[in-house]
N, C-alpha and C positions, 0 to 999 in steps of 0.2 A: 577696371578690377575684371569684366568679364574678357577684355580684348587681352591681357596680360596672361589669363587663362590660357586663349586661344593659342596666341603664339606659342606658350611653353609645350602645350600638346603639340603643336606642329613639330615643333625641335625635338620632342623627343621621339615622334613615330618616323622624321625622318633617318635618324640618326638608327633607328632598328633597321628600316627598310633598307640602309646602306649597307647593313651586315649582313643581310640575306642571300641566298643564292637560288638560282633558276632550277628549277624542277625538271631538270632535261634527261633525268636517267636517274640509274639507284646507286647512291654512293658508296663503295666498297672499299675494304681493305686488303692490301695485297698480301695474299697467303704466304709470300715469300719475305716479307719484312712484317714486323710484329707492333714495328712503330706507329702511331696512332695517323696513318695520314690517310687522306680521303681523296675519293677520285671518282668521275661521270664512269656510267656504264661504257661510253665510247671512248673511254681511256683518256678524256680532256679534262684537263683539270677545271673545274666548278668557278664562273666567274659571278661576282657581287653585283646586286642593284639592275635596274632596266628590265625586267621580266614579268612577264603578265600574270605567273604561276609563282608563288611565294612559299619557300618554305623557311618556318622559323627559325633563328638563329640559334636554337638552343637547341634543335631537334637533331640530335646525333648518334646515330646505331651502329654498333660494333659490327656490321656484318661481314663475313669472311667472304672472300671473292673464291669463285670456282674454276673461274676462268685464269690459270697460274702465267698464262702468256701478258698479262695486265703488269704494268710496272708502278712500285708506287710513289706517290708525289713527293717534290720536294719538302724536305720537314722544314725549311724557313719561310715558305709560303704559308703551311700551315700555322706555323707559329704567328705569322701576320693576321690571319684571320680569327685566330682565336683571343689575339689583340683587340681587334676591332669588335669582335662581338662582346667581350668585357667592357671595353668603353661604353660601344651603345646602352651596356644594360646600367652602367653609374649612371649614365645622363639618363635614364628614364628612373632611376631610383631618385637623382636630386631633382628631377622635376616635379615627381610625386610627394617630394619633402616639401617642396616650395609652395605648391598647392597647398598641402597641410597648412602651411604657414601662414598664406592668405587667408584661408578659411577661419582659422584661430581667431583674426583680428575682429572677425565681426559674430563669431560663436561664442557660447560659454556664459551668455546672459537669457534673462528669461523675460518674459513679457514686460512693455512699458507701464509703470506706475505712476499715477497722475496724484501727488499729494497736495498740490494749489490749495489754497485756502485763505479766508480772511482772518486777522490775525488779532485787528483791534478797531473798533468803531465809536464814534461820540458825536451826537448833535451839536451844533454850533448854537450860540445863545440866540441866533436868531432865528432859529428854527426852520431855517431855511435851507441848509447846507448841514450834509454828513462827510467829516473826514472820516478816514480810513486808511488801513493799513492792509497790503496782499502778500501773499508769500507765494509767488508762481515757482514750483518745485517738480519736477519731473525725471525719473531714474529708471534702470532696468537691471533689478537685482543679478545679482553673480549668481550661476548656475553650474552643472554640470562638473568639470574640471576645475573652474575657477573659483567654485565655493568650498573647495578643499582646502584645510581640513578645518575650516573655524567659522565658514559660511562666506568666507570672499570679502570681497569691497567692492561695493554695485557701483554702475557707470554713471555717473550723474548726466544728465542732458541739458536741464535747466534748473539755474536756482538764483533767483532774482528776488529783491525785496522792493517793495511798490509803496507808495503814499500817493493817495489822490483825495479829491474833494469831489464831492456828488453834489450837484445844483437840482433840488426836489422837484422845483418849478418848471426849470427847463428842461431836466431828464438829460442832462449832458455832466461828462465827467472829464475832469483836469487832472491829471498826472502830475503830481509836483516834483516828485522824487522816483527814478527808476534806478536801484545800482544793484549791479551785479556782484553776488559773494564772491570776493576775492580774501576778505579778511578772517573770515570764519568758518569754522569747520561747517561740509554741508548740510544746509538744512537749519543753520544756526545763524544769528543776528536778525531776528525778527524785531520787527518794530512795535511798541506797545505804546497808547496812547495815553500820557499821563493826565494833562489837564488842557482847557481851553480857556481862554479869558479874551471875548473880542475878536480879532483877527490874529491874535498870536495862537501856538500850540507849542506845549512841551511835550515830545517823544524820549523814549527810553529804548536804548537798543542792546542786546543783549545777547550772551550764550558761552560758547566756547571759541576761544580762536586758535585758529592755523598755530602750527610752530609749537608751544609750548604745552599746548593744550590747557590753558589756562582759562578760568572763568573772567569774562570782562564786561564791563556795562558803559556805554556810551550814550551821549545825551544830544538832541536837537532841536532848536528853537526855531520854528517854522513859522514865516509870516504868510497866511493863506489869502491875500490879495496879490503881494508882488512874487510869491511863490519860491520866495529866497529861504533855505536852509543856514542857520549858524551852528555848527559842531561845538558842543560846549564837553571840555572835562572838568564836571561838576567834583566829582570824587577826587581827582588830583589836585585841584585847586584848594578844597577844603583840607586836603591833607596837609599840602604846604603851610597851611595856618594851624596844624597840630589838630585838626577834628575829624571827626567821621560823619557821613551823611546818614541822616534819618531821615524824618518825614520830609516832605518837599511838594512847595505852593508856586503855583505861578498864580499871582497877585492883583497883576494890572494890566491892560491891554497893551502897556508898552514894552512888556517882557521883563519885569522886577520877578525876580526867584527867591521862596523865602524857605529856609531850611530851619530845622529843629537838629541839633547837634548834641555830639558826646566827646570827649576829649579821646583820642586813638587810643589810649593807653585802656581806658575805661571799656569802649566800644569792643576790646577784644575776648570778653565775656560774653559767651553765650545768653539771649535774652537779656543784655544790659539796656537797651532801650527800653523796653518791656517792665523793667524793674526800677531801674535809677533813674530819677526825676531830680533830685540835686544838684547834679553837675551838668545837665541840660542846658543849652544856650540857643537863642533865637539869633540867626544871623541870614544877611540879605545882600542877596547880587542886583546891585541898580542894573538898568538897561546897557549902561555905559561898561559894565562890566567887573565895576568896583565891589567890593566885600566889605560891607558894613557890619559890626557885632552890634545888635538892636537891644538886647537885655539878656542877663541872667535868669533865664525863666522858659517854662516849657508851655506856657499857659497862652498860646497864641489864639487871639479873636479874629482878627478879621484886617484888610485893611480899607481905609474909608480917607477919601481926600487927600491921597498922599500921604497917611499916616498910618503906623502899623501897630495894632490897637491888641495888647494884651495885659495880663493881670498879674501881681506879684502873691506868692502864696502867702508872705508874711502879715501884709496888710487887708489883703485881698480887693486892693482897689485897683482901676484900670488906670493904666499910663499908655500914652501915645508917644511914638517916634516918627518924627518927621523926616521924610525919605529924602527931602532937598536942603533941609537946614542941618539935619542931621543933630538935632535937638530932642530930647524928653521932656514930657510935660505931664501932669496930672490931667485925666481926663473925666472927672466926674459926669460931664454930662452922657456920658456913653451908656446905651443901654442894648443888651444883645438885643438882636433883632429874631424876630418871632420865628419860629421854624418853617420853611418854605418847602411843600411837598412836592416832589417834582411829578408831574403830570404826563411827561412824554420823554420818551428817550428809544434809542438804537440798541438794538441786542445784536448778536451773531446766530444765524440759525441752528439747530442741533449738530448737524454735521460740518457748519462752517463753510458750507459752499457760498452761502446768500447771508443777506442781513435782513432783521427786520424791525418794523418801527411801531411803537407800543403807545397807545393810550389808556390813562388810568380815569376811570369814569364809575363812581360809588364804589369804590374802594376795588377796584377788579380791574386788571391791566390785560387790554385785547391787542392782540399783534397782528399786523398785516405784511405779507413779505414787500419788501424794498424791491422797485424793477431794476435792479443792478446788477451786471455780470459780466464776467472778463471778457467776454466778446467785444465790449464796448471799448475797450480800451488794447486790444492787443490786434 
């Protein structure tokens, strides 16, 4: 850009110099002729360029000659010189306009804003790894004329969503997924960790989509060992079955996912999942991708030994649905497990710029910063 500006300035100045005249005398107008002719003091027509002294091209003074013997110059030559002067002015104005446009490309924006942050984090079952999602987002806000009249549109510099896993013992980071935002509105499409089971994790990605400005939700089934990710259209799959997605659970390390659903027509009412329990159903997505209806109940308990355990409100007895045989049996042997108190967890720091590891002892949580910074993967 600097070289281009230099070339434009040189061109503009060269045209201006070409239209100038040597300062070798006083330019006079003949008293015998009222036409706007000019001539030098020695009676010669002034020549343009090549002089050590320069007279600006627009500096014309209507001085009347006192020497009646001097003749007026040729009118055609005068018109030619005026044309050249006008051309030089136009080129200078054009060069100035181009300089303004070049400056406009980088002006009109405020200072760099960095809104990068951790979005979600969860401690793995082995207590040795932390799965996290991170949003790398920097931009320059509109300023000056670009902000008129409603604040303008910021210039986004970085907009990427990352999923990584941090090994606590080795203090190593492995980025499993790095996604440049192209489907969502700037700053949207963030990943939230829904659940973890063994080496599998279920994540949700949501926000406002580009184009129609509709809200969207997508799901991702992640394998922490292989680093592979399987996109899932859970809402679309259930909608094709006439069901609306409610509660969602990752129920085993193989990747089976359980849902509490409502009919699409019922789910349109606000608060239907909170108040309507009679029409709720339990559905299961197998690791192979098949959708199975487990029961017309909303009282899910757990998955144990490949069976979905739930109870029926009419009898208040436990039932077991086998994921493998797809058969249901009575489960009188089942007893709800005692509540297991969580003693370790990972949370986001207050400003979401870092993570904290918490340990509960004596009913009190104590947190320490996790030595995990963006510089470890950038």
